[in-house]
N, C-alpha and C positions, 0 to 999 in steps of 0.2 A: 504494500500500500504506500509506503514511504517513497518508493522509487517512482511511482506514478505521479505523485505530487511534485517531486523534484523535476521531473521531465516537463511537466506542465508549466511550472514557474520559469524554467529556462526558456521555453518557447515564448512565453509572455514577455520576458526580459528582452529577447532579441527583437520582438515586434516593437517594443517601446523604444529601443535604440534606433530603429529605422525611422520611427515617427519623430524622434528628437532631431535626427539628421535632416529630415524633410523640413521641420520647423526652422532649423538654423539656415538652411538654404533659402527658405522664403524670407526670413528676416534679412539675410544678406542681399537678396534681390531687391527688397524694399529699400534698404539704405542706398543701394546703387542707383535705382531709378528715381528716387525722390530726393536724394541729398547730393550724391557725388556727381551724377550726370548733369544736372542743371548748373552746378557750380562750374564744371568744366566748360559748358557751353558759354556761360557768362565770361569766363576768363578768355576764351577764344574770341568772343565778340569785342572785349576790351582791347585785346592785343591787335585785332584788325583795325579798330578805331585809332589806336595810337600809331599804327604803322602808316596811316593815311594822313597824318598831320602835315600841314603845309604852312609856310609863312603867310600871314594875313588871316588865318582862321580865328574866329572868335571862340574862346573856350570858357568853360565854367570849371573852376578848381574845386577840389574837395572841401576847401574851407569856405566856399560860397562866393568867391570873387569872380567877376567876369573880366576878361582881358583879351588882348590880341597878341598872337604869337609874332615875334619879330626875328627870332633866330632859333634854329634847331640843331642840336648836336646828337650824339649817340643816345644818351640816356637823360639829357636835360634839355629844357627849353627856356628861352627868355621871354617873359610875358610882360606886356605893357598894360598898365591899369589906369583907368580914368582918362580924363581930358589932359592931365598933366603929362607931357611927353617925357618927363624926367623920372617917372615912377616905373622903372624896369626891374623886374625881379627874376633871377634864375630859379628854376624849380625842376624837380624830377618829373619825367613824363607820367609816372604813376599817380601824381597828384591831380591829373586832369580827369574830371568826371564826365564831361560832355563836350562835344565839339559841334560848332555850327560852321559850315563851309562858307567861305567868302563868296563863292559862285551862287549860292542859294538866294541871295538878295536879288 
């Protein structure tokens, strides 16, 4: 009698292990499709936006300032703010949140 109970418990334990693996796979798929994949899409979109920067584009910085790009290097840009032509600030490209092309006007 004890042998039959042990065999039944072993079979139930193996089935429970398979169900646990299925749950882990489902949770992993959930994280991928709802958290990781959208973040990668956003990063690609941001990289594409920053690669198309040109002199004369109007930009919105992450700090909320609007300015015009007057010079671009590899990883920095010089942005001119306001009507005062003496207010030129170098900043990293990653500080740019939004771009409005000069041609769009």
